[in-house]
Every structure is written in structure tokens, then in C-alpha cells.
C-alpha positions, 0 to 999 in steps of 0.5 A, a space after each residue: 618198713 623197719 621189720 624183719 620183712 625189710 631185708 626180704 622186700 627192700 629190693 622192691 623199693 628200687 624198682 621202677 614200678 615202686 616209684 610210679 606206684 608211690 607217685 600215684 598214691 601221693 597224687 590220690 591222697 592230694 586230691 581224694 580221701 584214700 584209705 587206710 591212713 598213710 601210717 596203716 598202709 603196711 600194718 599187716 607187715 608191722 603186726 605180723 613179723 615174717 618170722 612168726 607168720 604161720 597163716 596167711 589170709 588174702 584179701 583184695 583191697 581195703 574197705 572203702 568206707 569211712 573209718 573202716 580200713 586199718 591195714 589188715 584184710 577183712 578187719 575194721 577198727 573197734 568203733 566200726 560195725 563189722 561189714 557183711 563179709 566179716 560178719 559172715 566170717 564170724 558166723 562161720 567161726 562160731 559154727 566151726 569152733 563154737 567161738 563166741 561171735 566177737 563184739 568188735 571187728 578188729 582182727 589185730 590179735 589174730 595178726 599178733 598171733 601169726 596170721 598175716 592179713 594181707 590185702 593184695 592192693 594196699 590202698 583205695 580211694 574212698 567210695 571207689 572199690 578197686 580204684 587202686 588195683 592194677 597200679 603196682 600194689 599187686 607186684 609188691 604183694 606178690 613178692 610178699 607171698 613169694 617170701 612167705 612161700 620160702 618158709 618151711 610151712 605156712 597155711 594159705 587161706 584163699 577165699 574167692 576167685 581173686 585170692 585163688 589166683 595166687 595159688 600159682 605163687 605157692 608151693 603146694 607140695 610144702 604148704 597147706 592151701 585152704 580154699 573156699 568161696 568168698 565170705 561176701 553175702 553174694 557168695 557165702 552161701 555157695 560154699 563158704 558157710 560150712 567150709 570150716 576153715 578155722 578147724 582145717 587151719 588148726 589141723 594143718 598146723 598141728 599136723 606140721 608140728 605147730 601150735 594151733 591158732 587161738 581164734 577168740 578175739 574177746 
């Protein structure tokens, strides 16, 4: 991981949990299909530098279907149909800001504009949601959140109960925190729809003297 994240996180690579975690993932890759591809595991940190991070959207673990996950939470590669949660995100984006529903589900341009699209677990076995949770990834990604928390001001977006648990790692006296139910079809109608997260993010940024996010993907 040769980015400006490296000085902030490299001490993690010497911790006992890291060796155990990497051995587990290597064993899983040797015996099963694991997503995302090896080179995409840290895509969120490669696409969004620490310096330019101004918004964090937290996911849980990568999509576990073929060809979907590429290292950015909620995002899929351009040749893959957007999954239901992402469809609902796009619906809310359109309702909130009038942005046309994108023709693809690749959120890379958001990442490149300063939105850290971080899953709290960075790998998953194909067809087995949650299969790599509790193996050590959360220890690492908690350190990522703590590092971002050290910045002067960031907007943290916490959708769903899992993401909301990370609020304890955030200094809410300095940072903006936007919370809502998860965009999954199981919970989107319980308060995600109508929550207007994108306009709230832009308001928080402008109130902090930062540039608004451009949310258009096409």
C-alpha cells in the first residue's frame, strides 16, 4: 500500500492479528473464490488519498456475487448491473439532488473526488455473505477510521446498524455525522428514502468552508 495512508497504517502490518488475517485470506483464496480480486482489496485507500478524504461512506463487506466487488463499498464494476442497495442509493440521489440515475454502478469517480468508500471487512468468500467478518479486517479498518478522525473535518455517512456502531470512533464535536437506515430493500423504506444524505453532505461541507461534492457519475 504505497499511498499517503502508509505512514498512518504501516504499524498495523507488524501486529499479530495482521499475520493471522493474511494467512486466513490466503488459505481462503487457495480453496475458494474470494472477492474482490487480490489487487483490489485496498482499492478504497488507493483511489482516495488520506489528504483528499473529505467524506467517508461505510459499508460492511464486499458484494459476494461474480464480478461485482472491486474494493469500493456499494460500488460494482461498469459491466455489472447495480445491486438493489445501490439502485436505492441512486433513487435517493435523484430524489435529493435531481441527479440523473447513472447508467452504471461504478463509484470510482466519487472516490477520486474525496469520498472514501470503505467496507469494514475487505474480503468475502463467493456466495457467503459475512464469511470473512471477525477475522481481523475490522481491527484494521477501525484504524483507518481513527486516522480519518484525526483530520480537522470530515463528513461520516453511517447507513444501517453496523455502520452506526462506528460512531464511537468519531469525534462528533469536530466532524459531521449523517445517519440513516441501510439502503437495502429490507430497510430503505424505514427512513433511508427521504433522508437526503447527499444534500446534507454538501451542506456540511460548505458550512466547513469546503467545496461541495459533485455526485454525477455520467
